[in-house]
C-alpha positions in Angstrom: 6.6 109.0 -28.2 6.8 105.5 -27.2 10.2 104.4 -25.7 11.2 100.9 -27.7 11.3 97.9 -25.6 15.3 97.7 -26.6 17.5 100.3 -27.3 21.0 99.7 -28.4 23.4 102.8 -29.2 27.1 102.0 -30.8 28.3 105.4 -31.7 29.2 108.8 -29.0 27.6 112.2 -29.6 31.8 114.3 -29.4 31.8 117.4 -31.6 28.4 117.6 -32.8 28.5 114.3 -34.7 27.8 110.7 -33.6 31.2 108.8 -33.9 33.0 105.7 -33.5 33.8 104.9 -29.9 37.7 103.9 -29.3 36.7 100.8 -27.8 34.2 98.2 -28.0 33.7 97.9 -24.3 29.7 98.5 -23.3 27.7 99.3 -20.4 24.7 97.3 -20.6 21.0 99.4 -19.1 19.2 97.3 -16.6 15.8 97.8 -16.2 15.0 98.6 -12.4 11.6 96.9 -12.7 12.1 93.6 -14.3 15.9 93.5 -13.5 16.0 92.3 -17.4 18.4 94.4 -19.9 16.8 96.9 -21.9 19.8 98.2 -23.8 23.6 99.0 -24.1 26.1 102.0 -24.7 29.6 102.4 -25.7 31.9 102.8 -22.5 34.0 105.7 -22.7 37.8 105.1 -22.4 40.5 107.8 -22.1 41.0 108.4 -26.0 37.5 109.4 -25.9 37.2 111.7 -23.4 40.5 113.1 -25.1 38.3 113.3 -28.0 35.3 115.1 -26.2 37.8 117.9 -24.4 39.8 118.9 -28.2 35.9 119.4 -29.4 35.2 121.6 -27.0 38.2 123.4 -27.0 37.7 124.3 -30.6 34.6 125.8 -29.8 35.2 128.0 -27.4 38.8 129.0 -28.3 38.8 128.9 -32.3 34.8 128.3 -33.3 34.0 131.5 -31.3 31.1 130.1 -29.2 32.6 132.2 -26.1 32.6 135.2 -28.1 29.1 134.9 -29.2 26.7 137.7 -28.2 24.5 137.0 -25.4 21.6 137.0 -27.7 23.1 134.2 -29.5 23.4 132.4 -27.0 20.0 132.4 -25.9 18.4 131.3 -29.0 20.1 128.5 -28.9 19.1 127.8 -25.7 15.7 128.4 -26.1 15.7 126.2 -29.8 17.0 123.6 -27.5 14.4 123.7 -25.1 12.0 123.4 -27.4 13.8 120.0 -29.1 14.1 118.9 -25.2 10.2 119.2 -24.5 9.3 117.6 -27.7 10.9 114.2 -25.8 9.7 114.8 -22.9 7.8 111.7 -23.1 10.8 109.6 -24.6 12.9 111.6 -21.6 10.6 110.8 -18.6 9.8 106.6 -19.9 13.6 106.0 -20.4 14.6 107.0 -17.1 11.9 105.4 -15.3 13.4 102.0 -17.1 16.6 103.0 -16.3 16.3 104.0 -11.9 12.7 102.9 -11.1 11.7 107.0 -10.5 8.0 106.9 -10.9 6.5 108.3 -13.9 4.6 110.7 -12.5 7.9 112.4 -11.1 10.0 112.1 -14.5 7.7 113.6 -16.7 7.4 116.5 -13.9 10.8 116.7 -13.1 12.9 114.7 -16.3 10.9 116.2 -19.0 9.0 119.3 -17.4 12.1 120.8 -14.9 14.9 120.6 -17.4 13.1 122.3 -20.4 12.2 125.1 -17.7 16.8 125.0 -16.2 16.4 125.7 -20.1 14.7 128.2 -20.7 15.5 130.3 -17.5 19.2 130.4 -18.7 18.5 131.6 -22.0 16.5 134.7 -20.3 19.9 135.5 -18.6 22.0 135.0 -21.5 19.5 137.6 -23.3 19.8 140.1 -20.7 23.8 139.3 -19.8 25.5 142.4 -19.0 29.1 141.4 -19.8 31.1 144.6 -19.4 30.1 147.2 -16.8 32.0 150.5 -16.2 32.5 151.1 -12.5 33.5 154.4 -11.1 36.7 154.4 -8.7 37.0 156.4 -5.9 40.8 157.2 -6.7 39.7 159.2 -9.5 39.3 157.2 -12.2 37.4 154.0 -14.0 37.7 150.6 -14.4 35.7 148.0 -17.0 34.6 144.8 -14.8 34.1 142.1 -18.0 32.3 138.8 -17.3 33.7 136.4 -19.5 33.1 132.4 -19.4 35.9 130.4 -18.0 36.4 128.1 -21.0 35.5 123.9 -21.1 33.6 122.3 -17.7 33.5 119.0 -17.1 30.1 117.9 -15.9 29.4 114.2 -13.6 26.0 113.2 -13.1 24.8 110.6 -10.9 21.5 108.0 -11.7 19.0 109.8 -9.5 17.8 112.7 -11.4 20.0 111.9 -14.6 18.2 114.5 -16.9 17.9 117.7 -14.2 21.3 117.3 -12.8 22.7 117.6 -16.5 20.8 120.6 -17.5 21.9 121.8 -14.0 25.2 121.8 -15.4 24.6 122.5 -19.6 22.4 125.4 -19.0 24.1 128.2 -16.5 27.4 127.1 -19.0 26.4 127.3 -22.4 24.5 131.1 -20.7 27.9 131.9 -19.7 29.7 131.0 -23.0 31.6 127.7 -22.1 31.3 124.3 -23.7 30.9 121.1 -21.9 31.7 117.5 -21.6 29.2 115.5 -19.8 30.1 112.4 -18.2 27.1 110.2 -17.7 26.6 107.4 -14.7 27.2 104.0 -16.4 23.3 102.9 -14.9 21.2 105.9 -16.7 23.2 106.7 -19.8 20.8 106.3 -22.5 18.6 109.7 -21.3 22.3 111.1 -22.3 21.5 110.2 -25.8 17.9 111.2 -26.2 19.1 114.8 -25.3 21.7 115.2 -27.9 19.5 114.3 -30.3 17.9 117.6 -29.0 21.1 119.2 -29.2 21.6 118.3 -32.5 18.1 119.4 -33.7 18.2 122.7 -32.0 21.8 123.2 -33.9 23.7 123.6 -30.8 27.2 124.6 -32.9 29.7 121.6 -32.5 31.4 120.7 -29.1 29.8 123.4 -27.0 28.1 119.6 -26.2 29.9 116.7 -25.6 28.5 112.8 -24.1 31.2 110.0 -22.8 29.6 107.5 -20.4 31.8 105.7 -18.3 32.8 104.7 -14.6 34.9 105.8 -12.7 38.4 105.7 -13.7 36.9 107.9 -16.9 35.5 110.1 -14.2 38.9 110.6 -12.7 40.7 111.6 -16.0 37.7 114.1 -17.1 38.3 115.8 -13.7 42.0 116.0 -14.4 42.2 116.4 -18.1 44.5 119.5 -19.0 42.0 121.0 -20.9 39.4 120.6 -18.3 38.9 124.7 -16.9 36.2 123.8 -14.2 34.5 121.4 -12.8 30.9 120.6 -12.1 29.8 117.2 -9.6 27.2 115.9 -8.1 27.4 112.5 -6.1 28.6 111.2 -3.3 30.9 112.6 -0.7 33.0 110.3 -0.9 33.8 110.8 -4.6 33.1 114.3 -3.8 36.1 114.7 -1.7 38.5 113.1 -4.4 37.0 115.4 -7.3 37.4 118.2 -4.4 41.0 117.7 -4.0 42.2 117.0 -7.6 40.8 120.4 -8.8 42.7 122.3 -5.4 45.9 120.6 -6.6 45.4 122.1 -9.9 44.2 125.2 -8.8 40.5 124.5 -11.0 37.1 125.6 -9.8 34.9 123.1 -9.1 31.1 123.2 -7.7 30.3 119.7 -6.2 27.0 119.1 -4.9 27.1 116.0 -2.4 24.9 114.2 0.1 22.4 114.9 2.9 20.7 113.8 6.1 18.4 116.8 6.5 15.9 117.2 9.1 12.0 117.6 8.7 11.1 119.8 12.3 7.3 119.4 12.5 6.8 121.9 15.3 3.9 121.3 17.8 1.5 123.2 16.2 1.8 121.2 12.9 -1.2 120.3 10.5 -0.1 116.5 10.2 -2.2 115.6 7.7 -0.7 118.8 5.7 2.6 118.3 6.8 2.7 114.2 5.5 1.1 115.1 2.0 4.3 117.3 1.7 6.7 114.9 3.0 5.5 112.3 0.6 8.0 115.0 -2.0 10.6 116.1 0.4 11.4 113.1 2.2 10.2 110.6 -0.3 10.7 111.4 -3.5 12.0 109.2 -6.4 11.6 106.2 -4.2 14.3 108.4 -1.5 16.7 108.4 -3.7 17.2 112.4 -3.4 19.9 113.8 -1.3 18.4 116.6 -0.5 15.8 114.2 1.5 14.3 115.7 4.8 15.0 111.8 6.4 15.0 112.8 9.4 12.0 113.5 11.2 12.1 115.6 14.3 9.3 115.6 15.8 7.9 117.1 19.3 7.9 115.0 22.4 4.0 115.8 23.4 3.3 115.0 19.8 5.8 111.7 18.9 3.2 109.2 19.3 0.4 110.8 17.4 2.7 112.0 14.9 4.8 108.3 14.1 1.3 106.6 14.2 -0.1 109.4 10.7 3.9 108.5 9.2 3.5 104.6 9.6 0.0 104.6 8.5 0.7 107.2 5.4 4.1 105.3 4.5 1.9 101.9 4.4 -0.8 102.8 2.2 1.8 104.3 -0.5 1.2 102.2 -3.7 4.1 100.2 -4.6 5.0 99.2 -8.2 5.7 99.6 -12.1 7.3 103.5 -12.1 5.4 103.5 -16.1 1.9 103.3 -14.4 0.9 106.8 -13.1 -0.6 105.6 -10.5 2.8 104.7 -8.6 4.2 106.4 -5.9 7.1 104.4 -4.7 9.1 103.0 -8.0 11.9 100.3 -7.5 15.2 101.5 -6.4 18.3 101.9 -9.0 20.3 98.8 -8.7 20.2 95.8 -7.0 23.9 96.9 -5.2 22.0 100.1 -4.1 19.0 97.8 -2.9 21.5 95.9 -0.8 23.2 98.9 0.3 19.7 100.3 1.6 18.7 96.9 3.4 21.9 96.7 5.5 20.8 100.1 6.3 17.2 98.7 7.7 19.0 95.6 9.4 21.5 98.3 11.3 18.5 100.4 12.4 16.8 97.1 13.9 19.2 97.2 16.6 18.8 101.1 17.0 14.9 101.8 17.1 11.9 100.0 16.1 10.4 99.4 12.8 6.8 100.6 12.9 6.4 99.8 9.0 8.3 98.6 6.0 11.0 96.8 6.3 11.2 94.5 3.7 10.7 93.7 0.3 7.1 93.2 -1.9 6.8 90.1 -3.7 7.8 90.0 -7.2 11.1 91.1 -9.0 11.9 94.4 -9.7 14.9 96.4 -6.8 12.0 96.7 -4.5 12.1 97.7 -0.5 9.2 98.7 0.9 8.5 102.4 2.4 10.0 101.9 6.5 9.6 104.0 9.1 12.3 103.9 12.4 10.7 105.3 15.5 12.4 106.0 19.1 15.8 106.5 17.2 18.3 109.1 19.2 20.3 111.1 16.5 23.5 109.7 17.1 22.4 106.0 15.6 24.1 105.3 12.1 20.7 105.2 10.2 20.0 108.9 12.2 23.2 110.3 10.6 24.4 108.3 7.3 23.2 108.9 4.3 21.1 105.7 3.0 19.5 107.1 0.3 16.1 105.1 -0.4 12.5 105.0 1.4 13.6 104.7 4.8 12.6 107.9 7.7 13.6 107.9 11.2 11.3 109.9 14.0 13.5 111.4 16.1 11.8 113.1 19.6 12.4 116.6 20.5 11.5 118.9 23.4 11.3 122.2 22.1 12.3 124.6 18.8 15.4 125.1 20.8 16.3 121.6 20.9 14.8 121.2 17.7 17.1 123.3 16.2 19.9 121.8 17.7 19.4 118.4 16.8 19.2 119.7 13.1 22.3 121.0 13.3 23.7 118.2 14.3 24.7 116.6 11.3 27.5 116.7 9.1 25.7 117.5 6.1 23.7 120.6 5.1 21.9 120.3 2.1 18.1 120.4 2.4 15.4 120.6 5.0 12.0 121.3 6.3 9.7 122.7 8.8 6.3 122.8 9.3 3.9 125.0 10.8 0.5 126.8 11.2 2.4 130.1 11.9 5.0 131.0 9.2 7.1 133.1 10.7 7.6 131.1 12.8 8.9 128.7 10.5 10.2 131.1 8.9 12.8 131.9 12.1 13.3 127.7 13.0 14.3 128.0 9.2 16.7 130.3 9.2 18.6 129.5 12.4 19.0 126.1 10.8 22.8 124.9 9.2 21.7 124.0 5.4 22.4 125.3 2.0 18.3 125.2 1.6 15.2 124.7 3.9 11.4 124.3 2.7 8.8 126.4 4.8 5.1 123.8 4.7 6.9 122.4 1.8 10.3 122.0 -0.3 10.2 122.9 -4.1 13.8 123.5 -6.2 13.6 127.3 -7.2 15.3 128.0 -10.6 15.7 131.4 -9.4 17.3 130.7 -6.1 20.2 128.6 -5.4 20.5 125.4 -4.4 23.7 123.7 -2.6 25.3 122.9 0.6 27.6 123.4 3.2 29.4 120.8 5.6 30.1 117.8 4.1 27.1 118.9 1.4 29.6 120.4 -1.3 30.1 123.6 -1.9 29.5 125.8 -4.9 25.6 126.2 -5.8 23.7 125.6 -8.7 20.2 127.6 -10.1 19.6 131.0 -10.1 22.1 133.4 -11.5 24.9 132.1 -9.2 25.2 129.3 -11.0 25.9 131.0 -14.5 28.4 133.2 -12.6 29.9 130.2 -11.4 31.0 129.7 -15.4 32.3 133.1 -15.6 35.6 134.7 -14.5 35.8 138.4 -13.7 38.0 140.7 -15.3 39.1 144.0 -14.5 40.3 146.7 -16.9 41.6 149.7 -15.1 41.5 152.9 -17.3 43.4 156.0 -17.1 42.5 159.0 -15.1 40.9 162.0 -17.3 
């Protein structure tokens, strides 16, 4: 389905209905490639959040979503997946216009991967054992129940708005929770497409609710008395604030935050294969990826070779309109974000040597050239702070132990990769890296494995059965002996 040139939305999706917002405030949505406004949506206010939380509470407390048979929830998720799949082209094009994601990636992730998430959790819901009888060593039995937490709040950033919504929606619904989503003001239009799919699929009223808004509305949602769990993806700074609020309220939360991951290229690696893999592991979505391997650790014995190869590779990447299927690097998501990335590039000029990039291509759009810094120490700001753009730093190391030391010398621990012709050697190095996830000779998110960070990269996990467990509470019922 083709996306119309201008998209104006006037309602919010709350309680299974399209309702009028509580104020006349609006967000304009700007095309990252043309820098022109191509849509607008209502800006939610506190009254809209209150209405959405009330609708979600009714869905779990009164209307039976929390007590529905797991097979019923699985059927809903399956229909929802089918409806999202039918809108795959519209979703992909919408996101690419909103944030500059190359269409080849938005089709794969925002469309395809989101559908896969819904179907995966439909399968987990269908197989869910709500109650388990356990014999006690004391001579009696207990019933251990997995019950839905209730109403979840999901706060989603602009870089992968559909996938990151689904990492919250799918396990929450599978567990029997309802959810209120707050999308980023920069990428709200895709949430309307998902809401239309939910409506078509017959997702029960109040189970899914969307209220676009800024930080103040996010704070109101996180602290709302009707919320039982918060799932947040965003910056480490904002995550600390969310975590502090949830800690004060004794409210469970999952925080998927920033990263500054290392790509450890071992001295026996095939450089051509590494470069093909780094196109995704380091530069996916124009580098706007929290798990990106943006610190390239190269052995001293092959440092100059790797710098030269990486320089040539990044110089040849095709920069252009993200709606062109051949584009590999699109624009950044906003003017403000481009200024932030360019500020880091200017800082880096005093910390290393630019071998390619460092500027803007001519024309409109918030583009930044893929940039490689060589001769950078791990103590440099561009090696320690998350830039969130197409900027790579190449750091020299002496041996495997030194590589592991440098990889772990970071405040973050979300992603990372290890590259070697020797799979066992690579796995041995991967086991020593302190990070929530590490890829060997590639980086592919696995639906069936937990994803999340350590240190400043957050707490809690998404994906896998562990994510659904994060939306459940455990209850033990002790049975009398005999």
